[in-house]
C-alpha positions as a printed Julia matrix, in Angstrom:
804×3 Matrix{Float64}:
  -6.92  -11.19  -13.6
  -6.56  -14.26  -11.38
  -8.12  -17.36  -12.94
  -8.84  -20.47  -10.9
  -8.02  -23.6   -12.9
 -10.74  -25.64  -11.16
 -13.34  -22.92  -11.64
 -12.42  -22.53  -15.31
 -12.85  -26.28  -15.83
 -16.56  -25.86  -15.07
 -16.97  -23.84  -18.28
 -14.44  -25.6   -20.54
 -13.36  -29.23  -20.53
  -9.67  -29.1   -19.52
  -9.15  -32.87  -19.56
  -5.62  -33.77  -20.59
  -4.08  -30.33  -20.12
  -2.34  -29.12  -16.98
  -2.44  -25.58  -15.64
   1.15  -24.96  -16.79
   0.41  -26.28  -20.3
  -2.71  -24.12  -20.45
  -0.73  -21.06  -19.33
   1.76  -21.65  -22.14
  -1.0   -21.92  -24.74
  -2.76  -18.77  -23.51
   0.5   -16.82  -23.58
   1.29  -17.97  -27.11
  -2.18  -16.9   -28.25
  -1.65  -13.3   -27.16
  -2.61  -12.93  -23.47
   0.45  -13.12  -21.25
   0.24  -15.41  -18.23
   2.64  -13.95  -15.69
   2.66  -17.03  -13.48
   0.85  -20.08  -12.16
   0.47  -20.32   -8.38
  -0.18  -23.68   -6.72
  -2.22  -22.54   -3.72
  -1.37  -25.35   -1.32
   2.18  -25.92   -2.52
   4.38  -27.47    0.16
   1.49  -28.16    2.58
   1.13  -31.78    3.73
  -0.95  -33.83    6.18
  -3.57  -31.16    6.95
  -7.05  -32.51    7.68
 -10.47  -31.57    8.99
 -10.78  -31.94   12.76
 -13.86  -32.08   15.02
 -13.4   -30.47   18.44
 -15.05  -32.95   20.83
 -14.04  -31.2    24.05
 -12.54  -27.8    24.82
 -11.48  -26.41   28.2
  -8.96  -24.08   29.72
  -5.37  -25.24   30.11
  -4.78  -26.0    33.84
  -1.58  -23.95   33.99
  -2.13  -21.19   31.36
  -4.9   -18.61   31.16
  -4.56  -18.01   27.41
  -4.34  -21.63   26.27
  -7.12  -24.15   25.64
  -6.9   -27.94   25.93
  -8.87  -29.56   23.1
  -9.76  -33.13   22.31
 -10.01  -33.37   18.53
 -11.25  -36.11   16.22
  -8.94  -36.07   13.16
 -10.33  -39.24   11.56
  -7.88  -41.61   13.26
  -8.74  -44.5    15.57
  -8.69  -42.26   18.63
  -9.01  -38.49   19.1
  -5.88  -36.5    19.91
  -5.15  -33.76   22.42
  -4.14  -30.4    20.95
  -3.24  -27.25   22.87
  -4.62  -24.15   21.1
  -4.2   -20.47   21.95
  -6.98  -19.1    19.71
  -9.74  -17.2    21.48
 -12.47  -18.44   19.12
 -11.87  -22.19   19.49
 -14.82  -24.08   20.97
 -16.49  -27.42   21.4
 -18.34  -28.82   18.38
 -16.38  -26.88   15.78
 -15.03  -28.34   12.54
 -11.52  -26.92   12.2
  -8.3   -27.24   10.18
  -5.74  -29.48   11.9
  -2.1   -29.92   10.99
  -1.3   -33.38   12.31
   2.07  -34.42   13.76
   4.43  -34.67   10.77
   2.5   -32.08    8.77
   4.35  -29.39    6.77
   3.02  -25.83    6.53
   4.18  -22.95    4.27
   7.79  -21.95    4.88
   8.67  -25.63    5.47
   7.31  -25.33    9.03
   7.07  -28.88   10.4
   4.59  -29.87   13.11
   6.02  -32.02   15.89
   4.65  -33.54   19.06
   5.23  -31.04   21.87
   4.47  -30.23   25.51
   3.0   -26.83   26.33
   3.05  -25.99   30.06
   3.15  -29.66   30.9
   0.31  -30.74   28.6
   0.92  -32.85   25.5
  -0.04  -31.34   22.11
  -0.37  -33.63   19.11
  -0.76  -31.22   16.24
  -1.95  -27.7    15.6
  -5.35  -26.13   14.94
  -4.7   -23.66   12.1
  -5.85  -20.26   10.95
  -6.12  -19.52    7.25
  -3.06  -17.26    7.46
  -1.03  -20.23    8.7
  -2.05  -22.05    5.51
  -0.51  -19.3     3.37
  -3.64  -17.24    2.67
  -3.0   -13.49    2.82
  -4.57  -11.71    5.8
  -6.3    -9.18    3.51
  -8.24  -12.05    1.87
  -9.5   -13.65    5.08
 -13.01  -12.63    6.1
 -13.2   -10.39    9.17
 -14.84  -13.19   11.15
 -11.66  -15.24   10.95
  -9.07  -12.48   10.54
  -8.01  -13.23   14.14
  -8.03  -16.79   15.38
  -8.59  -20.17   13.81
 -10.82  -20.97   10.83
 -14.08  -22.8    11.49
 -15.82  -24.64    8.64
 -19.31  -23.12    8.12
 -20.77  -26.39    6.86
 -20.69  -29.98    7.96
 -17.52  -31.76    6.81
 -16.15  -35.17    7.62
 -13.35  -35.4    10.24
 -10.14  -36.64    8.64
 -11.05  -35.29    5.21
  -8.4   -33.42    3.23
  -8.66  -29.82    4.45
  -6.83  -28.49    1.38
  -9.55  -29.82   -0.91
 -12.26  -28.34    1.31
 -10.53  -24.92    1.22
  -9.79  -25.12   -2.52
  -6.06  -25.03   -1.74
  -5.56  -27.95   -4.12
  -6.28  -25.47   -6.92
  -3.89  -23.6    -9.25
  -4.33  -19.94  -10.15
  -3.22  -18.4   -13.44
  -2.32  -14.71  -13.3
  -3.28  -13.1   -16.61
  -1.82   -9.76  -17.64
  -4.74   -8.2   -19.5
  -4.03   -5.42  -21.99
  -6.62   -2.61  -22.26
  -8.0    -3.88  -25.56
  -8.88   -7.31  -24.14
 -11.48   -6.27  -21.55
 -13.43   -9.43  -22.45
 -10.83  -11.49  -20.58
 -11.61   -9.72  -17.3
 -14.24  -12.34  -16.55
 -14.29  -16.1   -16.15
 -16.68  -16.47  -19.07
 -14.43  -14.28  -21.21
 -11.42  -16.43  -20.35
 -13.52  -19.53  -21.01
 -14.35  -18.29  -24.53
 -10.64  -17.65  -25.09
  -9.56  -21.06  -23.81
 -12.35  -22.78  -25.74
 -11.11  -21.12  -28.94
  -7.49  -22.12  -28.22
  -8.35  -25.75  -27.47
 -11.19  -26.04  -29.97
 -13.64  -27.05  -27.23
 -17.17  -25.97  -26.36
 -17.98  -23.4   -23.68
 -20.59  -24.39  -21.08
 -22.47  -21.27  -19.93
 -24.25  -21.07  -16.57
 -27.93  -22.01  -16.63
 -30.27  -19.6   -14.87
 -33.46  -20.98  -13.33
 -35.12  -17.97  -11.75
 -38.44  -18.28   -9.93
 -40.29  -15.12   -8.91
 -43.13  -14.4    -6.53
 -46.35  -12.61   -7.4
 -45.35   -9.22   -6.03
 -44.15   -6.75   -8.64
 -40.73   -5.1    -8.44
 -42.26   -1.98   -9.96
 -44.39   -1.58   -6.82
 -41.21   -1.22   -4.78
 -38.96    0.93   -6.95
 -38.95    3.25   -9.93
 -35.89    4.12  -12.01
 -35.17    7.27  -14.0
 -31.97    8.4   -15.68
 -31.17   12.04  -16.37
 -27.63   11.38  -17.69
 -28.64    8.96  -20.42
 -25.36    9.43  -22.33
 -23.43    8.28  -19.26
 -25.88    5.53  -18.34
 -27.91    4.24  -21.32
 -28.96    1.04  -19.52
 -29.97    0.58  -15.87
 -31.58   -2.63  -14.59
 -32.95   -3.11  -11.05
 -34.21   -6.29   -9.37
 -35.67   -6.62   -5.89
 -35.09   -9.65   -3.61
 -37.11   -9.91   -0.35
 -36.67  -11.91    2.84
 -32.93  -12.46    2.48
 -30.97  -13.68    5.5
 -27.48  -12.19    5.76
 -24.97  -14.88    6.66
 -21.53  -16.13    5.62
 -21.3   -17.37    2.05
 -20.97  -21.05    1.25
 -17.38  -22.17    1.54
 -16.99  -22.82   -2.2
 -18.01  -19.23   -2.95
 -15.59  -17.81   -0.38
 -12.81  -19.98   -1.81
 -13.39  -18.72   -5.33
 -13.35  -15.1    -4.24
 -10.14  -15.56   -2.27
  -8.48  -17.32   -5.22
  -9.34  -14.25   -7.31
  -7.94  -11.86   -4.71
 -11.26  -10.68   -3.22
 -12.09  -10.8     0.5
 -15.41  -12.49    1.45
 -17.95  -10.4     3.41
 -21.42  -11.96    3.48
 -23.61  -13.97    1.15
 -25.26  -11.0    -0.63
 -22.09   -8.94   -1.19
 -20.12  -12.06   -2.12
 -22.7   -12.99   -4.76
 -22.34   -9.57   -6.43
 -18.55  -10.01   -6.45
 -18.94  -13.55   -7.79
 -21.04  -12.26  -10.71
 -18.44   -9.54  -11.38
 -15.8   -12.26  -11.74
 -18.01  -14.66  -13.67
 -19.7   -12.26  -16.13
 -17.41   -9.23  -15.94
 -20.53   -7.21  -15.07
 -20.18   -5.1   -11.91
 -23.25   -5.22   -9.65
 -24.21   -3.31   -6.53
 -26.54   -4.43   -3.76
 -28.46   -1.71   -1.89
 -30.26   -2.24    1.39
 -33.73   -1.34    0.14
 -34.97   -0.26    3.56
 -32.03    2.15    3.96
 -32.52    3.83    0.58
 -34.92    6.32    2.08
 -37.3     6.31   -0.88
 -38.87    4.15   -3.59
 -36.96    5.93   -6.33
 -33.63    5.53   -8.08
 -32.44    8.59  -10.0
 -29.17    8.49  -11.96
 -27.73   11.94  -12.61
 -24.59   14.02  -12.62
 -23.61   15.23   -9.16
 -24.15   18.82   -8.13
 -21.07   20.95   -7.5
 -20.06   20.6    -3.85
 -22.43   17.71   -3.18
 -21.06   15.16   -0.69
 -21.24   11.41   -0.23
 -19.77    9.06    2.35
 -18.61    5.92    0.54
 -18.29    2.38    1.89
 -14.73    3.08    3.04
 -16.19    5.7     5.45
 -14.54    8.56    3.57
 -16.55   11.7     2.87
 -16.08   12.79   -0.72
 -16.92   16.1    -2.34
 -18.4    15.72   -5.81
 -18.36   17.82   -8.97
 -20.58   17.94  -12.03
 -18.14   15.55  -13.76
 -19.15   12.69  -11.46
 -22.08   10.34  -12.04
 -24.09    9.36   -8.96
 -26.95    7.03   -8.06
 -29.47    8.83   -5.85
 -32.68    8.06   -4.0
 -34.21   11.03   -5.75
 -32.59   13.57   -3.45
 -29.25   12.47   -2.02
 -26.49   10.24   -3.51
 -26.43    6.62   -2.41
 -23.53    5.49   -4.66
 -20.72    6.88   -6.77
 -21.74    5.19  -10.01
 -19.48    2.38  -11.17
 -16.91    3.02   -8.45
 -18.21    2.49   -4.9
 -21.47    2.4    -2.99
 -22.53    4.78   -0.27
 -22.41    3.95    3.43
 -26.03    5.14    3.86
 -27.41    2.22    1.84
 -24.9    -0.52    2.7
 -26.04   -4.11    3.11
 -25.69   -4.99    6.8
 -26.4    -7.91    9.08
 -30.06   -6.86    9.56
 -30.79   -6.34    5.85
 -33.89   -8.2     4.64
 -34.65   -6.64    1.25
 -31.99   -6.1    -1.42
 -32.1    -3.93   -4.53
 -29.75   -5.32   -7.17
 -28.25   -2.75   -9.55
 -26.87   -3.91  -12.9
 -25.99   -1.08  -15.25
 -24.0    -0.1   -18.3
 -21.94    3.04  -17.6
 -19.65    4.69  -20.16
 -15.97    4.19  -19.43
 -14.86    7.83  -19.66
 -17.3     8.97  -16.95
 -16.28    6.21  -14.55
 -12.6     6.86  -15.22
 -13.07   10.51  -14.26
 -14.73    9.62  -10.95
 -12.16    6.93  -10.15
  -9.22    9.21  -10.9
 -10.59   12.28   -9.1
 -11.27   10.37   -5.89
  -8.3     8.02   -6.02
 -10.65    5.02   -5.95
  -9.59    2.1    -8.11
 -12.03   -0.77   -7.67
 -12.66   -4.06   -9.47
 -15.86   -2.51  -10.83
 -14.31    0.75  -12.05
 -11.46   -1.04  -13.83
 -13.97   -3.07  -15.85
 -16.19   -0.11  -16.69
 -13.13    1.86  -17.81
 -12.07   -0.83  -20.26
 -15.61   -1.59  -21.4
 -18.13   -4.27  -20.46
 -20.52   -6.36  -22.55
 -23.95   -4.63  -22.46
 -25.63   -7.88  -23.5
 -24.71   -9.43  -20.15
 -26.18   -6.65  -18.0
 -29.66   -8.17  -17.67
 -28.44  -11.75  -17.46
 -26.01  -10.86  -14.66
 -28.84   -9.38  -12.58
 -30.91  -12.54  -13.08
 -27.99  -14.78  -12.14
 -27.35  -12.76   -8.96
 -31.03  -12.92   -7.98
 -31.08  -16.69   -8.51
 -28.02  -17.15   -6.26
 -29.56  -14.95   -3.57
 -32.59  -17.22   -3.55
 -30.36  -20.27   -3.27
 -27.82  -19.03   -0.71
 -29.61  -16.21    1.13
 -33.13  -17.64    1.24
 -34.54  -14.68   -0.69
 -37.66  -14.27   -2.83
 -37.35  -12.47   -6.16
 -40.1   -10.04   -7.04
 -41.64  -10.38  -10.47
 -40.16   -8.32  -13.29
 -37.29   -5.89  -13.61
 -37.38   -2.11  -13.42
 -35.16   -0.61  -16.06
 -34.29    2.34  -18.27
 -32.99    1.28  -21.67
 -31.91    3.93  -24.18
 -29.0     1.86  -25.44
 -28.76    1.51  -29.21
 -26.58   -1.46  -29.91
 -25.82   -2.31  -33.52
 -23.68   -5.41  -34.09
 -20.29   -4.74  -35.67
 -19.8    -6.52  -38.98
 -16.35   -6.81  -40.53
 -15.57   -8.38  -43.91
 -12.22   -9.67  -45.05
 -10.95  -11.82  -47.9
  -8.9   -14.97  -47.6
  -6.34  -13.4   -49.92
  -5.72  -10.5   -47.55
  -5.33  -12.79  -44.54
  -2.72  -14.89  -46.33
  -1.0   -11.87  -47.85
  -0.57  -10.13  -44.5
   0.5   -13.25  -42.62
   2.59  -14.76  -45.41
   0.65  -18.01  -45.06
  -1.37  -20.37  -47.21
  -4.29  -21.0   -44.85
  -7.4   -22.54  -46.38
 -10.95  -21.22  -46.18
 -11.88  -24.15  -43.94
  -9.09  -23.37  -41.47
 -10.09  -19.71  -41.19
 -13.76  -20.64  -40.77
 -12.83  -23.13  -38.02
 -10.92  -20.4   -36.17
 -13.9   -18.01  -36.33
 -16.27  -20.78  -35.24
 -14.01  -21.63  -32.29
 -14.11  -17.96  -31.31
 -17.92  -18.18  -31.47
 -18.02  -15.49  -34.17
 -21.06  -15.69  -36.43
 -19.49  -15.94  -39.91
 -20.81  -16.05  -43.47
 -18.47  -17.12  -46.31
 -19.1   -15.96  -49.86
 -16.49  -16.57  -52.55
 -13.59  -16.62  -50.05
 -14.86  -13.45  -48.36
 -15.66  -13.75  -44.66
 -18.33  -11.51  -43.15
 -18.04  -11.69  -39.39
 -20.69  -10.47  -36.95
 -18.62   -9.61  -33.88
 -20.17  -10.51  -30.51
 -20.58   -7.56  -28.14
 -18.16   -9.13  -25.66
 -15.34   -8.48  -28.15
 -15.39   -4.71  -28.44
 -11.76   -4.73  -29.58
 -12.63   -6.04  -33.05
 -13.69   -3.28  -35.45
 -11.51   -3.48  -38.58
 -10.05   -6.06  -40.96
  -6.68   -6.05  -39.26
  -8.32   -7.18  -36.01
  -9.61  -10.29  -37.78
  -6.15  -10.92  -39.24
  -4.76  -10.81  -35.7
  -7.37  -13.29  -34.46
  -6.48  -15.73  -37.24
  -2.75  -15.29  -36.62
  -2.81  -15.88  -32.89
  -5.1   -18.92  -33.04
  -3.35  -20.37  -36.07
  -0.22  -20.04  -33.92
   2.5   -17.43  -34.15
   5.0   -20.31  -34.1
   3.38  -21.67  -37.26
   3.79  -18.47  -39.27
   6.52  -18.84  -41.89
   9.76  -16.89  -41.45
  11.06  -14.89  -44.4
  14.04  -12.63  -44.87
  13.54   -9.05  -46.07
  14.57   -8.29  -49.62
  15.72   -5.09  -51.27
  18.79   -2.97  -51.87
  18.8    -1.56  -48.34
  17.87   -4.11  -45.7
  16.2    -2.68  -42.62
  17.31   -3.49  -39.13
  21.09   -3.01  -39.24
  22.95   -0.68  -36.97
  24.42    2.5   -38.36
  28.18    2.99  -38.08
  27.63    5.42  -35.2
  25.37    2.99  -33.33
  27.82    0.16  -33.85
  30.73    2.23  -32.54
  28.73    3.35  -29.5
  28.02   -0.27  -28.66
  31.7    -1.11  -29.04
  32.56    1.72  -26.65
  30.05    0.5   -24.05
  31.26   -3.1   -24.32
  34.88   -2.04  -24.03
  34.39    0.26  -21.04
  32.27   -2.29  -19.21
  34.97   -4.82  -19.95
  37.47   -2.61  -18.13
  35.27   -2.72  -15.02
  33.4     0.56  -15.47
  29.71    0.86  -14.65
  27.4     2.86  -16.9
  25.81    5.84  -15.16
  22.73    7.86  -16.14
  22.64   11.31  -14.56
  20.5    14.44  -14.72
  20.81   16.76  -17.71
  20.19   19.7   -15.36
  22.68   21.38  -13.03
  23.19   24.6   -11.08
  24.56   27.92  -12.32
  27.52   27.6    -9.92
  28.73   24.34  -11.46
  27.6    24.54  -15.06
  30.96   25.79  -16.39
  33.05   23.21  -14.52
  35.06   20.97  -16.9
  33.2    22.25  -20.0
  35.05   21.54  -23.25
  33.49   24.62  -24.86
  33.0    28.04  -23.36
  29.31   28.85  -23.82
  26.46   30.55  -22.05
  24.26   28.02  -20.24
  20.6    27.59  -21.14
  18.27   28.18  -18.2
  14.86   26.66  -17.6
  11.82   28.91  -17.63
  10.35   27.17  -14.55
  13.1    25.22  -12.72
  12.14   22.84   -9.94
  15.09   24.02   -7.83
  18.27   26.08   -8.04
  20.26   22.84   -8.11
  18.54   21.86  -11.37
  18.01   25.21  -13.1
  20.23   25.08  -16.23
  21.17   22.53  -18.89
  24.62   21.06  -18.4
  27.76   21.88  -20.41
  29.75   18.96  -19.01
  29.04   15.47  -17.67
  31.98   15.22  -15.25
  30.37   17.21  -12.36
  27.46   14.77  -12.35
  29.76   11.74  -12.23
  31.58   13.32   -9.28
  28.21   13.56   -7.51
  27.69    9.84   -8.09
  31.15    9.04   -6.72
  30.5    11.19   -3.66
  27.15    9.43   -3.1
  28.81    6.0    -3.26
  31.79    6.92   -1.09
  29.37    8.16    1.59
  27.96    4.62    1.61
  31.37    2.94    1.86
  31.65    2.0    -1.81
  35.31    3.05   -2.05
  36.44    1.47   -5.31
  34.37    2.54   -8.26
  34.74    3.38  -11.94
  31.93    4.99  -13.97
  31.27    6.16  -17.48
  28.4     7.91  -19.21
  27.53    8.62  -22.82
  25.14   11.55  -22.9
  24.46   14.99  -24.32
  25.54   18.45  -23.28
  23.52   21.44  -24.43
  24.98   24.46  -26.2
  23.04   27.57  -27.26
  22.27   28.01  -30.95
  22.33   31.55  -32.2
  18.94   32.73  -33.42
  17.13   29.57  -32.3
  15.23   28.63  -29.17
  16.29   25.02  -29.11
  19.87   24.2   -28.06
  22.42   22.14  -29.95
  22.99   18.74  -28.37
  26.53   17.37  -28.51
  27.33   13.85  -27.42
  30.07   13.43  -24.86
  31.81   10.45  -23.3
  32.89   11.01  -19.72
  34.32    8.81  -17.0
  35.46    8.97  -13.39
  37.34    6.54  -11.17
  38.63    6.4    -7.61
  40.09    3.85   -5.19
  41.76    0.56   -6.12
  41.8    -0.42   -9.77
  43.18   -3.88   -9.06
  43.21   -5.79   -5.8
  44.55   -9.35   -5.89
  44.46  -10.16   -2.21
  45.81  -13.68   -2.6
  48.91  -12.29   -4.31
  49.21   -9.22   -2.12
  48.9    -6.93   -5.17
  47.19   -3.54   -5.1
  46.97   -0.98   -7.87
  45.34    2.37   -7.15
  43.75    4.46   -9.86
  46.19    7.04  -11.21
  46.68    9.14  -14.3
  48.29    6.32  -16.26
  45.5     3.85  -15.44
  42.87    6.13  -16.95
  45.14    7.08  -19.85
  45.62    3.35  -20.5
  41.85    2.87  -20.58
  41.57    5.62  -23.18
  44.46    4.19  -25.2
  42.61    0.87  -25.37
  39.43    2.69  -26.38
  41.19    4.53  -29.2
  42.63    1.22  -30.35
  39.09   -0.26  -30.49
  38.02    2.73  -32.62
  41.09    2.44  -34.87
  42.38    5.9   -33.89
  45.53    5.02  -31.9
  47.98    6.4   -34.43
  46.16    9.74  -34.61
  45.79   10.39  -30.9
  48.28   12.35  -28.81
  48.35   13.82  -25.31
  49.57   17.24  -24.25
  50.08   18.49  -20.73
  47.5    21.15  -19.92
  46.21   23.4   -17.18
  42.43   23.23  -16.81
  40.35   24.91  -14.13
  39.52   22.61  -11.2
  41.99   19.99  -12.47
  45.36   19.08  -10.9
  47.95   21.33  -12.63
  50.58   18.6   -12.93
  48.4    15.54  -13.65
  46.17   16.7   -16.47
  46.5    16.33  -20.23
  44.53   17.37  -23.27
  43.58   14.63  -25.7
  44.23   15.54  -29.33
  42.91   13.89  -32.48
  44.95   14.97  -35.52
  46.27   17.88  -33.41
  42.71   19.0   -32.56
  41.71   19.02  -28.89
  38.83   16.6   -28.35
  38.9    16.24  -24.56
  40.99   15.89  -21.44
  42.06   13.33  -18.84
  43.53   13.85  -15.41
  43.05   14.2   -11.67
  40.55   16.65  -10.26
  42.01   19.42   -8.12
  42.58   18.5    -4.44
  40.38   21.41   -3.32
  37.45   20.02   -5.32
  38.12   16.56   -3.89
  37.93   18.02   -0.4
  34.69   19.89   -1.13
  33.02   16.71   -2.37
  34.57   14.42    0.31
  36.31   12.42   -2.39
  39.52   10.43   -2.34
  42.07   10.86   -5.12
  39.87   10.89   -8.22
  40.62   10.84  -11.95
  38.27   11.84  -14.76
  38.06   12.22  -18.49
  35.63   13.8   -20.93
  35.76   13.45  -24.72
  33.82   14.87  -27.64
  32.31   11.62  -28.83
  31.03   13.15  -32.06
  34.59   13.9   -33.17
  35.72   10.39  -32.36
  32.79    8.67  -34.06
  32.88   10.81  -37.19
  36.63   10.46  -37.72
  37.46    8.54  -40.88
  39.14    5.26  -40.07
  41.33    3.48  -42.58
  40.35   -0.12  -43.25
  42.19   -2.75  -41.24
  45.3    -4.03  -43.0
  47.39   -7.05  -42.18
  51.14   -7.5   -42.55
  53.02  -10.75  -42.69
  54.87  -12.0   -39.65
  58.51  -10.79  -39.98
  60.89  -13.41  -41.36
  64.0   -11.4   -40.48
  65.26  -10.4   -37.05
  65.01   -6.86  -35.68
  67.68   -4.86  -33.87
  67.13   -2.79  -30.72
  68.96    0.32  -29.52
  68.36    1.82  -26.08
  69.23    5.44  -25.39
  69.03    7.54  -22.2
  68.72   11.24  -23.0
  69.46   14.01  -20.53
  67.14   16.98  -21.16
  65.65   19.92  -19.31
  62.9    18.99  -16.88
  60.31   21.05  -18.74
  60.78   19.08  -21.96
  57.88   16.67  -22.52
  58.88   13.06  -23.05
  56.11   12.68  -25.61
  57.54   15.44  -27.78
  60.93   13.7   -27.82
  59.23   10.43  -28.75
  57.4    12.15  -31.63
  60.66   13.59  -33.04
  62.38   10.2   -32.8
  59.52    8.54  -34.7
  59.62   11.19  -37.46
  63.41   11.1   -37.97
  63.95    7.36  -37.58
  62.74    6.71  -41.11
  61.18    3.58  -42.53
  63.54    1.28  -40.65
  62.35    2.45  -37.22
  59.37    0.28  -36.32
  58.63    1.29  -32.73
  59.66    3.69  -29.96
  58.82    3.19  -26.28
  59.77    4.93  -23.03
  61.01    2.59  -20.32
  62.69    4.78  -17.7
  62.68    8.25  -16.12
  65.43    9.31  -13.69
  65.61   12.54  -11.68
  67.62   11.44   -8.64
  71.19   11.92   -7.39
  74.1    12.64   -9.74
  71.68   14.37  -12.08
  72.39   18.0   -12.8
  69.91   20.49  -11.29
  66.97   21.17  -13.61
  67.71   18.09  -15.72
  66.17   14.64  -16.1
  67.03   11.41  -17.89
  64.49    9.77  -20.16
  65.27    6.32  -21.6
  63.83    5.05  -24.89
  63.93    1.69  -26.6
  64.08    1.87  -30.43
  63.42   -1.18  -32.6
  64.75   -1.27  -36.2
  63.73   -3.85  -38.81
  63.27   -4.46  -42.53
  60.66   -7.02  -43.65
  62.67   -7.93  -46.77
  66.14   -8.6   -45.32
  68.4    -8.7   -42.31
  69.77   -5.28  -41.4
  73.47   -4.7   -40.99
  74.92   -2.97  -37.96
  76.11   -0.09  -40.18
  72.55    0.58  -41.47
  71.13    0.7   -38.0
  73.95    2.91  -36.74
  73.37    5.35  -39.61
  69.65    5.66  -38.85
  70.31    5.85  -35.12
  72.8     8.66  -35.55
  70.17   10.75  -37.33
  67.91   10.28  -34.32
  70.59   11.41  -31.87
  71.43   14.45  -33.95
  67.78   15.46  -34.21
  67.07   15.29  -30.46
  70.31   17.1   -29.67
  69.46   19.87  -32.09
  65.79   20.28  -31.09
  65.94   19.67  -27.33
  69.6    20.07  -26.44
  69.61   16.43  -25.4
  72.79   14.56  -24.57
  73.45   10.87  -23.98
  73.62    9.99  -20.34
  77.06    8.66  -19.46
């Protein structure tokens, strides 16, 4: 809903409050204001000009030389290319030095040898969207329809000095889909009175009932139908103020009669329709359900086939409008229309929603009927429209209305105690404060012993129960004024579980390493479902798959991440690291539903580090991804319980893949995908991992302990062991750690040699061992004794010898 600040000020006194301040107050009271648009923002020095003379440019067929009075001492010459410019017109002129939208500055220029001192503007050049400009001026310059003073501020004349609030209306607040509804809301917020339009309708002696009769077959869909007849109207452009208000609300002007119906829709929230009486083809209006296969051509010139679910307005035989949605082309108001039949009706929302949805027609009228209109405004809206047609179309209103009224409307009464209001809100509001709030809302209220009995006006169909009244008090008392309290109890709500907290730690850590979170499909193809699966299981197929590529539930996440990498590499994103936390789906014996197991998977390719200014590059390799996992296990407190073991896994590189073990149990893998798979997917060298996240999150973690900083020095021994090439360095490290005893504090590998002077089938692995005792300084003999045990153990278990 677009709300003009200037228009709104006609209903509520907005003195002392700016549009931005008002937007803030409306938002805080429960209706979100998405933005405030200053219509003429950035436009300067644009005035009304009077074209005194207009002739063809001497050296250009498509240009006109105009002499224009812009309110200065002397008229100025302006060269204009618009086809519709002419002598005697009042136009919009951007003078020399003016600024138009987009910071477009107007300068003195020469066009084909003729001086041009300014620019005659179209509405589009003033920032008004083309779809909002009337067809008359959709091409060419804008011409003022009424007499205006040369030199006057054109922005004020075009209402471009206005500000428009964009309200995001929720379905329950249909009352705010009208200017009067917004006025009631603003009046309640500011504690100010609402000034309603006054209707002074004069009728002629002729009776409307002599011209038209109304009958309704579908009374449940249309319990109230009101018709008024206006004769001798003259179709012409609307007054400029009316056009401006429609454009500010996002509606394109057409002519005075149609624009008046749209104006009433915006003002009252009551959709109206104007029929050309002479084109109706009868003196009868019959509202009924459509017949199956019946057709109607709507105002958009589309022929539509109807069903019995659609409500139509007919002339007794054929449809002339799709009720509440759009009128028919056969009864459209046109330039030669002289007699207008005004329709104002109350249609049920469900029926209109069906028609709108079936035909793909979403109109301003249908959206209001769907959410619900105020039936008490239906008659008043018709009277207001008739009055405006007399004033701005020269019409004569026939005496009386022709209607069908089967509407039973009982006012909703809701009672609530002061105690309940304060108990729910946690406040100590007085009876007088609550009564003031209800009075500001214009709710008729009776107070008896601190019990409020509220008669809800029909415009507020959202209020039906006590809690609705509590909400009204809360939002107008001010959500910011409600006291804040902490929850009490043994178990406080709102904290994260251990699993949730760990998952967040994992996401933060991985994103800190430079990985992006991916979200991929849970479905895959039968040819790829077993790739990289941690568990061998039969895949679960869909009963009605959309395609073969998405026909079964996945057993692994890695294939999907490889798809993402391939997609990015095809678009020249060469360096990328991804991770995903998601479920895989395993069959459950004897049950239809699968078992979901949470996995953590990642994939990386390209450069991991690139410091161009230092000339440093580091490509992703096995040890980069293993280092990422080591850091992750450290975050989870599992570093000491994790080990890696070389493994051969299908579709993984046989020499660059390892299983990840937690307490000697395999929980995942890390490594490079097989070169043949890389080639199939057009990937560069790519590394992946996938872990059973459930096992990692459910593992018991010892509480963090702290040790004092050592006061005594440590001693280091380095050893280079010659072993067979097939002996894993990690296994040697594990044996050293076990045998070294309590004095051995750390073991690390710092070198691997397999070059010249090394016996065939052998390799040299170098380790650094650090010995220390927190209580004293170790002697060389103690360290040598412990070190000898280490050497004996590796010699015995692996046949290792010290490299000479």
